[in-house]
All heavy atoms as a GROMACS GRO file, in nm:
protein
  599
    1MET      N    1  -0.051  -0.118  -4.040
    1MET     CA    2  -0.019  -0.208  -3.932
    1MET      C    3  -0.055  -0.144  -3.799
    1MET      O    4  -0.032  -0.027  -3.777
    1MET     CB    5   0.130  -0.240  -3.932
    1MET     CG    6   0.174  -0.321  -4.049
    1MET     SD    7   0.347  -0.361  -4.031
    1MET     CE    8   0.391  -0.366  -4.203
    2LYS      N    9  -0.111  -0.225  -3.711
    2LYS     CA   10  -0.156  -0.176  -3.582
    2LYS      C   11  -0.067  -0.235  -3.472
    2LYS      O   12  -0.044  -0.354  -3.468
    2LYS     CB   13  -0.301  -0.216  -3.560
    2LYS     CG   14  -0.359  -0.166  -3.432
    2LYS     CD   15  -0.505  -0.208  -3.420
    2LYS     CE   16  -0.559  -0.166  -3.287
    2LYS     NZ   17  -0.694  -0.217  -3.266
    3LYS      N   18  -0.019  -0.148  -3.383
    3LYS     CA   19   0.062  -0.194  -3.270
    3LYS      C   20  -0.027  -0.220  -3.151
    3LYS      O   21  -0.124  -0.149  -3.128
    3LYS     CB   22   0.168  -0.089  -3.235
    3LYS     CG   23   0.270  -0.067  -3.344
    3LYS     CD   24   0.371   0.034  -3.301
    3LYS     CE   25   0.473   0.055  -3.412
    3LYS     NZ   26   0.576   0.151  -3.375
    4ASN      N   27   0.007  -0.322  -3.074
    4ASN     CA   28  -0.064  -0.350  -2.950
    4ASN      C   29  -0.008  -0.261  -2.840
    4ASN      O   30   0.113  -0.248  -2.826
    4ASN     CB   31  -0.048  -0.496  -2.910
    4ASN     CG   32  -0.119  -0.589  -3.005
    4ASN    OD1   33  -0.225  -0.558  -3.056
    4ASN    ND2   34  -0.059  -0.705  -3.029
    5ILE      N   35  -0.095  -0.201  -2.764
    5ILE     CA   36  -0.054  -0.114  -2.654
    5ILE      C   37  -0.095  -0.180  -2.523
    5ILE      O   38  -0.210  -0.221  -2.506
    5ILE     CB   39  -0.118   0.026  -2.666
    5ILE    CG1   40  -0.063   0.096  -2.789
    5ILE    CG2   41  -0.090   0.108  -2.542
    5ILE    CD1   42  -0.124   0.231  -2.815
    6GLU      N   43   0.000  -0.191  -2.433
    6GLU     CA   44  -0.027  -0.246  -2.301
    6GLU      C   45  -0.020  -0.132  -2.199
    6GLU      O   46   0.080  -0.062  -2.190
    6GLU     CB   47   0.078  -0.352  -2.266
    6GLU     CG   48   0.057  -0.415  -2.131
    6GLU     CD   49   0.162  -0.520  -2.100
    6GLU    OE1   50   0.207  -0.589  -2.192
    6GLU    OE2   51   0.199  -0.531  -1.982
    7ILE      N   52  -0.129  -0.115  -2.125
    7ILE     CA   53  -0.134  -0.012  -2.022
    7ILE      C   54  -0.062  -0.065  -1.899
    7ILE      O   55  -0.087  -0.177  -1.854
    7ILE     CB   56  -0.280   0.024  -1.985
    7ILE    CG1   57  -0.359   0.068  -2.108
    7ILE    CG2   58  -0.284   0.130  -1.875
    7ILE    CD1   59  -0.310   0.195  -2.173
    8THR      N   60   0.027   0.015  -1.844
    8THR     CA   61   0.099  -0.023  -1.723
    8THR      C   62   0.061   0.073  -1.610
    8THR      O   63   0.009   0.182  -1.637
    8THR     CB   64   0.252  -0.017  -1.744
    8THR    OG1   65   0.288   0.117  -1.781
    8THR    CG2   66   0.295  -0.113  -1.855
    9ASN      N   67   0.084   0.031  -1.486
    9ASN     CA   68   0.054   0.121  -1.374
    9ASN      C   69   0.147   0.096  -1.257
    9ASN      O   70   0.210  -0.010  -1.249
    9ASN     CB   71  -0.093   0.109  -1.333
    9ASN     CG   72  -0.124  -0.021  -1.260
    9ASN    OD1   73  -0.084  -0.040  -1.146
    9ASN    ND2   74  -0.195  -0.110  -1.328
   10THR      N   75   0.153   0.194  -1.170
   10THR     CA   76   0.238   0.186  -1.051
   10THR      C   77   0.152   0.189  -0.925
   10THR      O   78   0.198   0.233  -0.819
   10THR     CB   79   0.338   0.302  -1.049
   10THR    OG1   80   0.265   0.426  -1.051
   10THR    CG2   81   0.434   0.298  -1.166
   11ILE      N   82   0.030   0.144  -0.934
   11ILE     CA   83  -0.063   0.154  -0.821
   11ILE      C   84  -0.010   0.082  -0.698
   11ILE      O   85  -0.014   0.136  -0.588
   11ILE     CB   86  -0.204   0.102  -0.859
   11ILE    CG1   87  -0.265   0.192  -0.965
   11ILE    CG2   88  -0.293   0.094  -0.735
   11ILE    CD1   89  -0.396   0.141  -1.022
   12ARG      N   90   0.041  -0.039  -0.715
   12ARG     CA   91   0.090  -0.114  -0.598
   12ARG      C   92   0.200  -0.036  -0.526
   12ARG      O   93   0.200  -0.024  -0.404
   12ARG     CB   94   0.140  -0.253  -0.640
   12ARG     CG   95   0.205  -0.331  -0.527
   12ARG     CD   96   0.101  -0.367  -0.419
   12ARG     NE   97   0.166  -0.415  -0.299
   12ARG     CZ   98   0.174  -0.348  -0.183
   12ARG    NH1   99   0.123  -0.228  -0.172
   12ARG    NH2  100   0.233  -0.399  -0.079
   13THR      N  101   0.294   0.019  -0.602
   13THR     CA  102   0.403   0.097  -0.543
   13THR      C  103   0.350   0.222  -0.475
   13THR      O  104   0.391   0.255  -0.362
   13THR     CB  105   0.505   0.136  -0.653
   13THR    OG1  106   0.554   0.016  -0.714
   13THR    CG2  107   0.620   0.215  -0.596
   14LEU      N  108   0.258   0.291  -0.540
   14LEU     CA  109   0.200   0.412  -0.481
   14LEU      C  110   0.123   0.380  -0.353
   14LEU      O  111   0.130   0.455  -0.256
   14LEU     CB  112   0.110   0.483  -0.582
   14LEU     CG  113   0.184   0.550  -0.698
   14LEU    CD1  114   0.087   0.586  -0.809
   14LEU    CD2  115   0.260   0.672  -0.650
   15ARG      N  116   0.053   0.267  -0.352
   15ARG     CA  117  -0.018   0.227  -0.229
   15ARG      C  118   0.081   0.202  -0.116
   15ARG      O  119   0.058   0.242  -0.002
   15ARG     CB  120  -0.104   0.102  -0.253
   15ARG     CG  121  -0.228   0.127  -0.333
   15ARG     CD  122  -0.329   0.012  -0.329
   15ARG     NE  123  -0.276  -0.119  -0.366
   15ARG     CZ  124  -0.253  -0.218  -0.279
   15ARG    NH1  125  -0.275  -0.204  -0.151
   15ARG    NH2  126  -0.207  -0.334  -0.323
   16PHE      N  127   0.192   0.138  -0.149
   16PHE     CA  128   0.294   0.109  -0.047
   16PHE      C  129   0.347   0.238   0.015
   16PHE      O  130   0.357   0.250   0.137
   16PHE     CB  131   0.408   0.028  -0.109
   16PHE     CG  132   0.520   0.001  -0.012
   16PHE    CD1  133   0.510  -0.101   0.082
   16PHE    CD2  134   0.636   0.077  -0.013
   16PHE    CE1  135   0.613  -0.125   0.173
   16PHE    CE2  136   0.739   0.053   0.076
   16PHE     CZ  137   0.728  -0.048   0.170
   17PHE      N  138   0.379   0.336  -0.071
   17PHE     CA  139   0.435   0.462  -0.022
   17PHE      C  140   0.330   0.556   0.037
   17PHE      O  141   0.364   0.658   0.095
   17PHE     CB  142   0.516   0.531  -0.131
   17PHE     CG  143   0.646   0.461  -0.157
   17PHE    CD1  144   0.668   0.396  -0.277
   17PHE    CD2  145   0.746   0.459  -0.061
   17PHE    CE1  146   0.788   0.330  -0.302
   17PHE    CE2  147   0.866   0.394  -0.084
   17PHE     CZ  148   0.887   0.328  -0.204
   18ALA      N  149   0.203   0.519   0.024
   18ALA     CA  150   0.095   0.597   0.087
   18ALA      C  151   0.053   0.525   0.215
   18ALA      O  152  -0.064   0.489   0.234
   18ALA     CB  153  -0.023   0.611  -0.010
   19ASN      N  154   0.152   0.502   0.301
   19ASN     CA  155   0.127   0.434   0.429
   19ASN      C  156   0.061   0.298   0.411
   19ASN      O  157  -0.028   0.261   0.487
   19ASN     CB  158   0.045   0.522   0.524
   19ASN     CG  159   0.118   0.647   0.562
   19ASN    OD1  160   0.238   0.643   0.590
   19ASN    ND2  161   0.048   0.759   0.562
   20GLU      N  162   0.104   0.226   0.306
   20GLU     CA  163   0.051   0.093   0.276
   20GLU      C  164  -0.102   0.093   0.266
   20GLU      O  165  -0.171   0.010   0.324
   20GLU     CB  166   0.102  -0.010   0.377
   20GLU     CG  167   0.253  -0.022   0.370
   20GLU     CD  168   0.310  -0.137   0.452
   20GLU    OE1  169   0.234  -0.231   0.484
   20GLU    OE2  170   0.429  -0.132   0.481
   21MET      N  171  -0.152   0.191   0.189
   21MET     CA  172  -0.296   0.201   0.163
   21MET      C  173  -0.347   0.068   0.108
   21MET      O  174  -0.284   0.007   0.022
   21MET     CB  175  -0.321   0.312   0.060
   21MET     CG  176  -0.467   0.331   0.023
   21MET     SD  177  -0.490   0.445  -0.118
   21MET     CE  178  -0.428   0.598  -0.052
   22THR      N  179  -0.460   0.024   0.159
   22THR     CA  180  -0.517  -0.101   0.109
   22THR      C  181  -0.594  -0.076  -0.021
   22THR      O  182  -0.630   0.037  -0.053
   22THR     CB  183  -0.614  -0.163   0.212
   22THR    OG1  184  -0.728  -0.076   0.226
   22THR    CG2  185  -0.546  -0.187   0.346
   23GLN      N  186  -0.621  -0.185  -0.091
   23GLN     CA  187  -0.702  -0.173  -0.212
   23GLN      C  188  -0.841  -0.123  -0.176
   23GLN      O  189  -0.900  -0.045  -0.251
   23GLN     CB  190  -0.709  -0.309  -0.284
   23GLN     CG  191  -0.576  -0.349  -0.343
   23GLN     CD  192  -0.574  -0.492  -0.391
   23GLN    OE1  193  -0.639  -0.580  -0.334
   23GLN    NE2  194  -0.497  -0.518  -0.496
   24GLN      N  195  -0.893  -0.165  -0.062
   24GLN     CA  196  -1.025  -0.120  -0.018
   24GLN      C  197  -1.025   0.030   0.008
   24GLN      O  198  -1.118   0.100  -0.031
   24GLN     CB  199  -1.069  -0.196   0.108
   24GLN     CG  200  -1.207  -0.157   0.157
   24GLN     CD  201  -1.317  -0.190   0.057
   24GLN    OE1  202  -1.318  -0.298  -0.002
   24GLN    NE2  203  -1.410  -0.098   0.036
   25GLN      N  204  -0.921   0.082   0.072
   25GLN     CA  205  -0.913   0.225   0.098
   25GLN      C  206  -0.907   0.304  -0.033
   25GLN      O  207  -0.973   0.408  -0.047
   25GLN     CB  208  -0.790   0.256   0.184
   25GLN     CG  209  -0.803   0.209   0.327
   25GLN     CD  210  -0.671   0.217   0.403
   25GLN    OE1  211  -0.564   0.192   0.349
   25GLN    NE2  212  -0.680   0.252   0.530
   26LEU      N  213  -0.830   0.255  -0.129
   26LEU     CA  214  -0.823   0.322  -0.260
   26LEU      C  215  -0.959   0.317  -0.329
   26LEU      O  216  -1.002   0.415  -0.388
   26LEU     CB  217  -0.714   0.260  -0.347
   26LEU     CG  218  -0.695   0.322  -0.484
   26LEU    CD1  219  -0.667   0.472  -0.477
   26LEU    CD2  220  -0.585   0.250  -0.562
   27ALA      N  221  -1.025   0.204  -0.320
   27ALA     CA  222  -1.159   0.190  -0.380
   27ALA      C  223  -1.254   0.293  -0.321
   27ALA      O  224  -1.330   0.359  -0.394
   27ALA     CB  225  -1.212   0.048  -0.358
   28GLU      N  226  -1.251   0.309  -0.190
   28GLU     CA  227  -1.339   0.406  -0.124
   28GLU      C  228  -1.306   0.549  -0.165
   28GLU      O  229  -1.396   0.629  -0.187
   28GLU     CB  230  -1.329   0.389   0.028
   28GLU     CG  231  -1.393   0.260   0.076
   28GLU     CD  232  -1.364   0.226   0.221
   28GLU    OE1  233  -1.298   0.306   0.291
   28GLU    OE2  234  -1.407   0.118   0.265
   29LYS      N  235  -1.178   0.580  -0.178
   29LYS     CA  236  -1.138   0.716  -0.219
   29LYS      C  237  -1.178   0.747  -0.363
   29LYS      O  238  -1.196   0.862  -0.398
   29LYS     CB  239  -0.985   0.732  -0.207
   29LYS     CG  240  -0.936   0.748  -0.066
   29LYS     CD  241  -0.785   0.765  -0.067
   29LYS     CE  242  -0.734   0.798   0.070
   29LYS     NZ  243  -0.687   0.934   0.082
   30THR      N  244  -1.186   0.644  -0.446
   30THR     CA  245  -1.214   0.667  -0.588
   30THR      C  246  -1.358   0.632  -0.628
   30THR      O  247  -1.397   0.653  -0.742
   30THR     CB  248  -1.117   0.586  -0.676
   30THR    OG1  249  -1.125   0.447  -0.641
   30THR    CG2  250  -0.974   0.635  -0.658
   31GLY      N  251  -1.435   0.578  -0.535
   31GLY     CA  252  -1.576   0.551  -0.562
   31GLY      C  253  -1.603   0.429  -0.649
   31GLY      O  254  -1.703   0.424  -0.720
   32VAL      N  255  -1.513   0.330  -0.641
   32VAL     CA  256  -1.534   0.206  -0.717
   32VAL      C  257  -1.521   0.088  -0.621
   32VAL      O  258  -1.487   0.105  -0.504
   32VAL     CB  259  -1.433   0.191  -0.834
   32VAL    CG1  260  -1.453   0.300  -0.936
   32VAL    CG2  261  -1.290   0.186  -0.784
   33SER      N  262  -1.546  -0.031  -0.670
   33SER     CA  263  -1.534  -0.149  -0.586
   33SER      C  264  -1.387  -0.192  -0.572
   33SER      O  265  -1.303  -0.157  -0.654
   33SER     CB  266  -1.614  -0.265  -0.645
   33SER     OG  267  -1.551  -0.311  -0.764
   34ARG      N  268  -1.362  -0.268  -0.466
   34ARG     CA  269  -1.228  -0.323  -0.446
   34ARG      C  270  -1.191  -0.414  -0.564
   34ARG      O  271  -1.076  -0.416  -0.607
   34ARG     CB  272  -1.224  -0.401  -0.314
   34ARG     CG  273  -1.089  -0.462  -0.286
   34ARG     CD  274  -1.087  -0.526  -0.145
   34ARG     NE  275  -0.978  -0.620  -0.137
   34ARG     CZ  276  -0.988  -0.750  -0.158
   34ARG    NH1  277  -1.106  -0.803  -0.187
   34ARG    NH2  278  -0.884  -0.829  -0.150
   35GLN      N  279  -1.288  -0.486  -0.618
   35GLN     CA  280  -1.262  -0.574  -0.731
   35GLN      C  281  -1.212  -0.495  -0.852
   35GLN      O  282  -1.127  -0.542  -0.928
   35GLN     CB  283  -1.388  -0.655  -0.768
   35GLN     CG  284  -1.422  -0.763  -0.666
   35GLN     CD  285  -1.483  -0.710  -0.537
   35GLN    OE1  286  -1.536  -0.598  -0.531
   35GLN    NE2  287  -1.477  -0.788  -0.432
   36THR      N  288  -1.266  -0.374  -0.872
   36THR     CA  289  -1.221  -0.290  -0.983
   36THR      C  290  -1.075  -0.250  -0.962
   36THR      O  291  -0.995  -0.257  -1.054
   36THR     CB  292  -1.310  -0.165  -0.996
   36THR    OG1  293  -1.444  -0.207  -1.026
   36THR    CG2  294  -1.260  -0.072  -1.106
   37ILE      N  295  -1.041  -0.210  -0.839
   37ILE     CA  296  -0.902  -0.172  -0.810
   37ILE      C  297  -0.810  -0.291  -0.831
   37ILE      O  298  -0.702  -0.277  -0.891
   37ILE     CB  299  -0.889  -0.117  -0.666
   37ILE    CG1  300  -0.970   0.012  -0.650
   37ILE    CG2  301  -0.742  -0.097  -0.629
   37ILE    CD1  302  -0.927   0.128  -0.740
   38ILE      N  303  -0.851  -0.409  -0.786
   38ILE     CA  304  -0.770  -0.530  -0.806
   38ILE      C  305  -0.744  -0.553  -0.954
   38ILE      O  306  -0.631  -0.579  -0.995
   38ILE     CB  307  -0.840  -0.654  -0.744
   38ILE    CG1  308  -0.840  -0.643  -0.592
   38ILE    CG2  309  -0.776  -0.784  -0.790
   38ILE    CD1  310  -0.930  -0.744  -0.523
   39ALA      N  311  -0.848  -0.542  -1.036
   39ALA     CA  312  -0.835  -0.566  -1.180
   39ALA      C  313  -0.747  -0.463  -1.247
   39ALA      O  314  -0.664  -0.496  -1.332
   39ALA     CB  315  -0.974  -0.570  -1.245
   40VAL      N  316  -0.761  -0.335  -1.211
   40VAL     CA  317  -0.679  -0.229  -1.270
   40VAL      C  318  -0.534  -0.250  -1.229
   40VAL      O  319  -0.444  -0.246  -1.313
   40VAL     CB  320  -0.729  -0.089  -1.227
   40VAL    CG1  321  -0.632   0.019  -1.271
   40VAL    CG2  322  -0.867  -0.061  -1.285
   41GLU      N  323  -0.511  -0.273  -1.101
   41GLU     CA  324  -0.375  -0.291  -1.050
   41GLU      C  325  -0.306  -0.410  -1.117
   41GLU      O  326  -0.186  -0.404  -1.147
   41GLU     CB  327  -0.381  -0.311  -0.899
   41GLU     CG  328  -0.246  -0.313  -0.833
   41GLU     CD  329  -0.256  -0.317  -0.681
   41GLU    OE1  330  -0.326  -0.233  -0.622
   41GLU    OE2  331  -0.192  -0.406  -0.622
   42ALA      N  332  -0.380  -0.516  -1.143
   42ALA     CA  333  -0.323  -0.636  -1.206
   42ALA      C  334  -0.308  -0.621  -1.357
   42ALA      O  335  -0.255  -0.710  -1.423
   42ALA     CB  336  -0.411  -0.757  -1.173
   43GLY      N  337  -0.357  -0.511  -1.412
   43GLY     CA  338  -0.347  -0.491  -1.556
   43GLY      C  339  -0.449  -0.570  -1.637
   43GLY      O  340  -0.437  -0.584  -1.758
   44LYS      N  341  -0.553  -0.620  -1.571
   44LYS     CA  342  -0.657  -0.698  -1.639
   44LYS      C  343  -0.770  -0.609  -1.689
   44LYS      O  344  -0.856  -0.654  -1.762
   44LYS     CB  345  -0.711  -0.805  -1.545
   44LYS     CG  346  -0.605  -0.907  -1.504
   44LYS     CD  347  -0.665  -1.017  -1.422
   44LYS     CE  348  -0.564  -1.115  -1.370
   44LYS     NZ  349  -0.481  -1.177  -1.470
   45TYR      N  350  -0.770  -0.483  -1.646
   45TYR     CA  351  -0.878  -0.390  -1.682
   45TYR      C  352  -0.817  -0.252  -1.696
   45TYR      O  353  -0.744  -0.206  -1.609
   45TYR     CB  354  -0.985  -0.392  -1.572
   45TYR     CG  355  -1.092  -0.288  -1.587
   45TYR    CD1  356  -1.191  -0.301  -1.684
   45TYR    CD2  357  -1.096  -0.176  -1.505
   45TYR    CE1  358  -1.290  -0.205  -1.697
   45TYR    CE2  359  -1.195  -0.080  -1.517
   45TYR     CZ  360  -1.291  -0.096  -1.614
   45TYR     OH  361  -1.389  -0.001  -1.627
   46SER      N  362  -0.846  -0.186  -1.807
   46SER     CA  363  -0.801  -0.049  -1.827
   46SER      C  364  -0.910   0.045  -1.777
   46SER      O  365  -1.024   0.037  -1.823
   46SER     CB  366  -0.774  -0.022  -1.976
   46SER     OG  367  -0.667  -0.100  -2.020
   47PRO      N  368  -0.876   0.133  -1.685
   47PRO     CA  369  -0.978   0.221  -1.629
   47PRO      C  370  -1.022   0.327  -1.728
   47PRO      O  371  -0.949   0.360  -1.822
   47PRO     CB  372  -0.907   0.286  -1.510
   47PRO     CG  373  -0.764   0.290  -1.553
   47PRO     CD  374  -0.743   0.161  -1.631
   48SER      N  375  -1.140   0.381  -1.704
   48SER     CA  376  -1.184   0.496  -1.782
   48SER      C  377  -1.089   0.611  -1.752
   48SER      O  378  -1.018   0.610  -1.650
   48SER     CB  379  -1.327   0.535  -1.743
   48SER     OG  380  -1.328   0.585  -1.609
   49LEU      N  381  -1.090   0.711  -1.836
   49LEU     CA  382  -1.006   0.828  -1.813
   49LEU      C  383  -1.044   0.895  -1.681
   49LEU      O  384  -0.956   0.935  -1.603
   49LEU     CB  385  -1.020   0.925  -1.930
   49LEU     CG  386  -0.925   1.043  -1.932
   49LEU    CD1  387  -0.780   0.998  -1.925
   49LEU    CD2  388  -0.950   1.126  -2.057
   50GLU      N  389  -1.173   0.902  -1.654
   50GLU     CA  390  -1.220   0.962  -1.528
   50GLU      C  391  -1.165   0.887  -1.408
   50GLU      O  392  -1.114   0.948  -1.312
   50GLU     CB  393  -1.372   0.964  -1.524
   50GLU     CG  394  -1.426   1.023  -1.395
   50GLU     CD  395  -1.578   1.018  -1.387
   50GLU    OE1  396  -1.645   0.992  -1.488
   50GLU    OE2  397  -1.629   1.040  -1.276
   51LEU      N  398  -1.172   0.754  -1.408
   51LEU     CA  399  -1.121   0.676  -1.297
   51LEU      C  400  -0.970   0.689  -1.286
   51LEU      O  401  -0.916   0.699  -1.175
   51LEU     CB  402  -1.161   0.528  -1.310
   51LEU     CG  403  -1.106   0.436  -1.201
   51LEU    CD1  404  -1.143   0.486  -1.061
   51LEU    CD2  405  -1.154   0.293  -1.224
   52ALA      N  406  -0.901   0.693  -1.398
   52ALA     CA  407  -0.756   0.711  -1.396
   52ALA      C  408  -0.719   0.841  -1.325
   52ALA      O  409  -0.627   0.844  -1.242
   52ALA     CB  410  -0.700   0.708  -1.538
   53PHE      N  411  -0.791   0.948  -1.354
   53PHE     CA  412  -0.765   1.076  -1.288
   53PHE      C  413  -0.800   1.069  -1.139
   53PHE      O  414  -0.730   1.126  -1.056
   53PHE     CB  415  -0.842   1.190  -1.355
   53PHE     CG  416  -0.771   1.248  -1.473
   53PHE    CD1  417  -0.817   1.224  -1.603
   53PHE    CD2  418  -0.657   1.327  -1.458
   53PHE    CE1  419  -0.751   1.278  -1.713
   53PHE    CE2  420  -0.591   1.381  -1.566
   53PHE     CZ  421  -0.638   1.356  -1.695
   54ARG      N  422  -0.908   0.999  -1.105
   54ARG     CA  423  -0.945   0.986  -0.963
   54ARG      C  424  -0.840   0.908  -0.885
   54ARG      O  425  -0.809   0.940  -0.770
   54ARG     CB  426  -1.083   0.920  -0.948
   54ARG     CG  427  -1.195   1.014  -0.989
   54ARG     CD  428  -1.333   0.969  -0.940
   54ARG     NE  429  -1.359   0.828  -0.959
   54ARG     CZ  430  -1.458   0.779  -1.033
   54ARG    NH1  431  -1.540   0.858  -1.096
   54ARG    NH2  432  -1.474   0.649  -1.042
   55ILE      N  433  -0.784   0.804  -0.948
   55ILE     CA  434  -0.678   0.727  -0.883
   55ILE      C  435  -0.555   0.815  -0.862
   55ILE      O  436  -0.498   0.818  -0.752
   55ILE     CB  437  -0.643   0.601  -0.966
   55ILE    CG1  438  -0.760   0.501  -0.960
   55ILE    CG2  439  -0.514   0.537  -0.916
   55ILE    CD1  440  -0.748   0.384  -1.057
   56ALA      N  441  -0.515   0.889  -0.964
   56ALA     CA  442  -0.400   0.979  -0.951
   56ALA      C  443  -0.426   1.081  -0.841
   56ALA      O  444  -0.338   1.108  -0.757
   56ALA     CB  445  -0.371   1.048  -1.084
   57ASP      N  446  -0.546   1.136  -0.838
   57ASP     CA  447  -0.582   1.235  -0.737
   57ASP      C  448  -0.575   1.176  -0.596
   57ASP      O  449  -0.534   1.243  -0.501
   57ASP     CB  450  -0.721   1.291  -0.765
   57ASP     CG  451  -0.757   1.406  -0.673
   57ASP    OD1  452  -0.682   1.506  -0.672
   57ASP    OD2  453  -0.858   1.396  -0.602
   58ALA      N  454  -0.615   1.050  -0.581
   58ALA     CA  455  -0.612   0.984  -0.450
   58ALA      C  456  -0.469   0.978  -0.394
   58ALA      O  457  -0.449   0.980  -0.273
   58ALA     CB  458  -0.671   0.844  -0.460
   59PHE      N  459  -0.372   0.972  -0.484
   59PHE     CA  460  -0.231   0.968  -0.442
   59PHE      C  461  -0.166   1.106  -0.445
   59PHE      O  462  -0.051   1.121  -0.405
   59PHE     CB  463  -0.151   0.873  -0.530
   59PHE     CG  464  -0.190   0.728  -0.515
   59PHE    CD1  465  -0.248   0.659  -0.620
   59PHE    CD2  466  -0.170   0.662  -0.395
   59PHE    CE1  467  -0.282   0.525  -0.607
   59PHE    CE2  468  -0.206   0.529  -0.379
   59PHE     CZ  469  -0.262   0.460  -0.486
   60GLY      N  470  -0.236   1.206  -0.498
   60GLY     CA  471  -0.180   1.340  -0.506
   60GLY      C  472  -0.069   1.353  -0.608
   60GLY      O  473   0.026   1.430  -0.589
   61VAL      N  474  -0.081   1.275  -0.717
   61VAL     CA  475   0.021   1.278  -0.822
   61VAL      C  476  -0.044   1.303  -0.958
   61VAL      O  477  -0.166   1.295  -0.972
   61VAL     CB  478   0.103   1.147  -0.827
   61VAL    CG1  479   0.176   1.124  -0.695
   61VAL    CG2  480   0.014   1.027  -0.860
   62GLN      N  481   0.038   1.329  -1.057
   62GLN     CA  482  -0.010   1.345  -1.194
   62GLN      C  483  -0.044   1.207  -1.253
   62GLN      O  484   0.017   1.106  -1.216
   62GLN     CB  485   0.096   1.413  -1.282
   62GLN     CG  486   0.127   1.555  -1.240
   62GLN     CD  487   0.008   1.648  -1.263
   62GLN    OE1  488  -0.054   1.645  -1.368
   62GLN    NE2  489  -0.021   1.729  -1.163
   63ILE      N  490  -0.136   1.204  -1.346
   63ILE     CA  491  -0.181   1.078  -1.405
   63ILE      C  492  -0.065   0.999  -1.468
   63ILE      O  493  -0.062   0.877  -1.461
   63ILE     CB  494  -0.296   1.102  -1.505
   63ILE    CG1  495  -0.367   0.971  -1.536
   63ILE    CG2  496  -0.246   1.172  -1.629
   63ILE    CD1  497  -0.498   0.989  -1.610
   64GLY      N  498   0.033   1.069  -1.523
   64GLY     CA  499   0.148   1.002  -1.584
   64GLY      C  500   0.238   0.931  -1.484
   64GLY      O  501   0.319   0.848  -1.522
   65GLU      N  502   0.223   0.964  -1.356
   65GLU     CA  503   0.300   0.895  -1.253
   65GLU      C  504   0.232   0.764  -1.211
   65GLU      O  505   0.293   0.681  -1.144
   65GLU     CB  506   0.318   0.984  -1.130
   65GLU     CG  507   0.406   1.105  -1.158
   65GLU     CD  508   0.423   1.193  -1.035
   65GLU    OE1  509   0.465   1.141  -0.931
   65GLU    OE2  510   0.393   1.313  -1.046
   66VAL      N  511   0.107   0.746  -1.252
   66VAL     CA  512   0.033   0.625  -1.219
   66VAL      C  513   0.025   0.533  -1.340
   66VAL      O  514   0.046   0.412  -1.330
   66VAL     CB  515  -0.111   0.657  -1.172
   66VAL    CG1  516  -0.185   0.528  -1.133
   66VAL    CG2  517  -0.111   0.756  -1.058
   67PHE      N  518  -0.004   0.589  -1.456
   67PHE     CA  519  -0.028   0.509  -1.576
   67PHE      C  520   0.070   0.541  -1.687
   67PHE      O  521   0.110   0.656  -1.705
   67PHE     CB  522  -0.171   0.530  -1.628
   67PHE     CG  523  -0.276   0.483  -1.533
   67PHE    CD1  524  -0.338   0.571  -1.447
   67PHE    CD2  525  -0.309   0.349  -1.526
   67PHE    CE1  526  -0.433   0.528  -1.356
   67PHE    CE2  527  -0.404   0.304  -1.435
   67PHE     CZ  528  -0.466   0.394  -1.350
   68GLY      N  529   0.106   0.438  -1.760
   68GLY     CA  530   0.191   0.453  -1.877
   68GLY      C  531   0.149   0.347  -1.978
   68GLY      O  532   0.049   0.277  -1.958
   69TYR      N  533   0.224   0.336  -2.084
   69TYR     CA  534   0.194   0.231  -2.180
   69TYR      C  535   0.320   0.183  -2.248
   69TYR      O  536   0.420   0.252  -2.254
   69TYR     CB  537   0.091   0.277  -2.284
   69TYR     CG  538   0.144   0.379  -2.383
   69TYR    CD1  539   0.194   0.338  -2.507
   69TYR    CD2  540   0.142   0.515  -2.354
   69TYR    CE1  541   0.244   0.431  -2.597
   69TYR    CE2  542   0.190   0.608  -2.443
   69TYR     CZ  543   0.240   0.566  -2.565
   69TYR     OH  544   0.289   0.658  -2.654
   70GLU      N  545   0.313   0.059  -2.293
   70GLU     CA  546   0.421  -0.001  -2.368
   70GLU      C  547   0.364  -0.049  -2.500
   70GLU      O  548   0.252  -0.099  -2.504
   70GLU     CB  549   0.480  -0.121  -2.292
   70GLU     CG  550   0.546  -0.082  -2.161
   70GLU     CD  551   0.594  -0.204  -2.083
   70GLU    OE1  552   0.587  -0.317  -2.136
   70GLU    OE2  553   0.639  -0.185  -1.969
   71THR      N  554   0.440  -0.032  -2.605
   71THR     CA  555   0.398  -0.079  -2.736
   71THR      C  556   0.457  -0.217  -2.757
   71THR      O  557   0.576  -0.238  -2.740
   71THR     CB  558   0.447   0.017  -2.846
   71THR    OG1  559   0.400   0.148  -2.815
   71THR    CG2  560   0.394  -0.024  -2.982
   72LYS      N  561   0.371  -0.311  -2.791
   72LYS     CA  562   0.414  -0.450  -2.811
   72LYS      C  563   0.392  -0.491  -2.956
   72LYS      O  564   0.282  -0.479  -3.007
   72LYS     CB  565   0.331  -0.544  -2.722
   72LYS     CG  566   0.338  -0.513  -2.576
   72LYS     CD  567   0.465  -0.563  -2.516
   72LYS     CE  568   0.462  -0.541  -2.367
   72LYS     NZ  569   0.575  -0.597  -2.300
   73GLY      N  570   0.495  -0.538  -3.021
   73GLY     CA  571   0.485  -0.597  -3.154
   73GLY      C  572   0.394  -0.524  -3.252
   73GLY      O  573   0.348  -0.415  -3.227
   74GLU      N  574   0.369  -0.587  -3.362
   74GLU     CA  575   0.279  -0.531  -3.464
   74GLU      C  576   0.190  -0.641  -3.518
   74GLU      O  577   0.234  -0.752  -3.540
   74GLU     CB  578   0.361  -0.470  -3.580
   74GLU     CG  579   0.442  -0.350  -3.537
   74GLU     CD  580   0.512  -0.284  -3.656
   74GLU    OE1  581   0.455  -0.287  -3.765
   74GLU    OE2  582   0.621  -0.233  -3.635
   75ASN      N  583   0.065  -0.606  -3.541
   75ASN     CA  584  -0.029  -0.698  -3.608
   75ASN      C  585  -0.020  -0.674  -3.756
   75ASN      O  586  -0.012  -0.560  -3.801
   75ASN     CB  587  -0.172  -0.674  -3.561
   75ASN     CG  588  -0.192  -0.711  -3.416
   75ASN    OD1  589  -0.117  -0.791  -3.361
   75ASN    ND2  590  -0.293  -0.654  -3.354
   76LYS      N  591  -0.027  -0.777  -3.835
   76LYS     CA  592  -0.023  -0.760  -3.980
   76LYS      C  593  -0.158  -0.788  -4.040
   76LYS      O  594  -0.234  -0.860  -3.990
   76LYS     CB  595   0.082  -0.851  -4.042
   76LYS     CG  596   0.220  -0.809  -3.999
   76LYS     CD  597   0.323  -0.892  -4.070
   76LYS     CE  598   0.461  -0.842  -4.031
   76LYS     NZ  599   0.565  -0.909  -4.099
   0.00000   0.00000   0.00000
């Protein structure tokens, strides 16, 4: 049986506490488009491991403070 994993993130909260950093500013710091940041923040796109580390680095925190996961149900 395979469990579904949902990636979660705290990007919006971290942006707020980083002097209300905009999505555009985060995109520039991480070298991706604003649309990518929007999708990651909304949980519609799971970032590559490299991008996940760059996002954490932009906030000066460990990757586990930005990203987590929840296990949802089981597929049969």
